[in-house]
C-alpha positions in Angstrom: -125.5 21.2 -78.0 -125.4 18.0 -80.0 -123.3 19.6 -82.7 -120.8 20.8 -80.0 -120.6 17.3 -78.6 -120.0 15.8 -82.1 -117.3 18.5 -82.8 -115.6 17.6 -79.5 -115.6 13.9 -80.3 -114.2 14.6 -83.8 -111.4 16.8 -82.5 -110.6 14.2 -79.9 -110.4 11.4 -82.5 -108.2 13.5 -84.8 -105.9 14.3 -81.9 -105.7 10.7 -80.8 -104.9 9.6 -84.4 -102.1 12.2 -84.7 -100.6 11.0 -81.4 -100.7 7.3 -82.5 -99.3 8.2 -85.9 -96.3 9.9 -84.3 -95.5 7.4 -81.5 -96.2 4.0 -83.0 -93.6 2.3 -85.2 -93.6 2.8 -88.9 -91.9 1.0 -91.8 -88.9 2.4 -93.7 -87.1 0.2 -96.2 -83.4 1.2 -95.9 -79.9 -0.1 -96.1 -77.9 0.2 -92.9 -74.5 1.9 -93.6 -73.2 2.2 -90.1 -74.0 2.6 -86.4 -72.5 4.4 -83.5 -73.1 4.5 -79.7 -72.7 7.8 -77.9 -72.9 8.6 -74.2 -75.1 11.7 -73.8 -76.5 13.7 -70.9 -79.2 16.4 -71.0 -76.9 18.8 -72.8 -76.1 16.4 -75.7 -73.2 14.2 -76.5 -70.4 14.2 -74.0 -67.1 15.6 -75.3 -64.1 17.7 -74.1 -66.2 20.8 -74.7 -69.3 19.3 -73.0 -68.3 17.2 -70.0 -70.9 15.1 -68.2 -72.6 17.1 -65.5 -75.5 14.8 -64.6 -76.9 11.4 -65.3 -75.9 9.9 -68.6 -77.3 7.3 -71.0 -76.3 5.4 -74.2 -77.8 6.5 -77.4 -77.5 4.3 -80.5 -77.3 6.1 -83.9 -78.1 4.0 -86.9 -77.0 5.5 -90.3 -79.0 4.4 -93.3 -79.6 5.2 -96.9 -82.9 4.6 -98.8 -83.5 3.7 -102.5 -83.6 7.4 -103.5 -80.1 7.8 -102.0 -81.5 9.9 -99.1 -79.4 9.6 -96.0 -81.2 9.2 -92.7 -80.0 8.8 -89.1 -82.2 6.9 -86.6 -81.8 7.6 -82.9 -82.5 4.6 -80.6 -82.5 5.0 -76.9 -84.2 3.5 -73.9 -87.0 5.6 -72.7 -86.5 4.6 -69.1 -90.2 3.7 -68.5 -90.8 0.9 -71.0 -93.0 2.9 -73.4 -93.2 2.6 -76.4 -93.3 -1.1 -76.3 -91.4 -2.1 -79.4 -88.0 -3.2 -80.7 -84.9 -1.7 -79.1 -81.3 -2.4 -80.1 -79.2 -4.1 -77.4 
């Protein structure tokens, strides 16, 4: 019984660590090459082919390049319920 309890605690700790690693901010050293704001709904960016059919929100796309010349795009949007509690572009 004690081994089962310890195994449960270890699994819970590993699961919690994975969730924290995914949701908490991390550091990437990059050079910003551009940015863009798109209005999106649940189906994706609004365009002539995909008109708005529900509530919409602004999504900020930040285009970057790192020292290895790898291009990355960061998506920054308001979560609507104040979590996670870190920097947002205004």
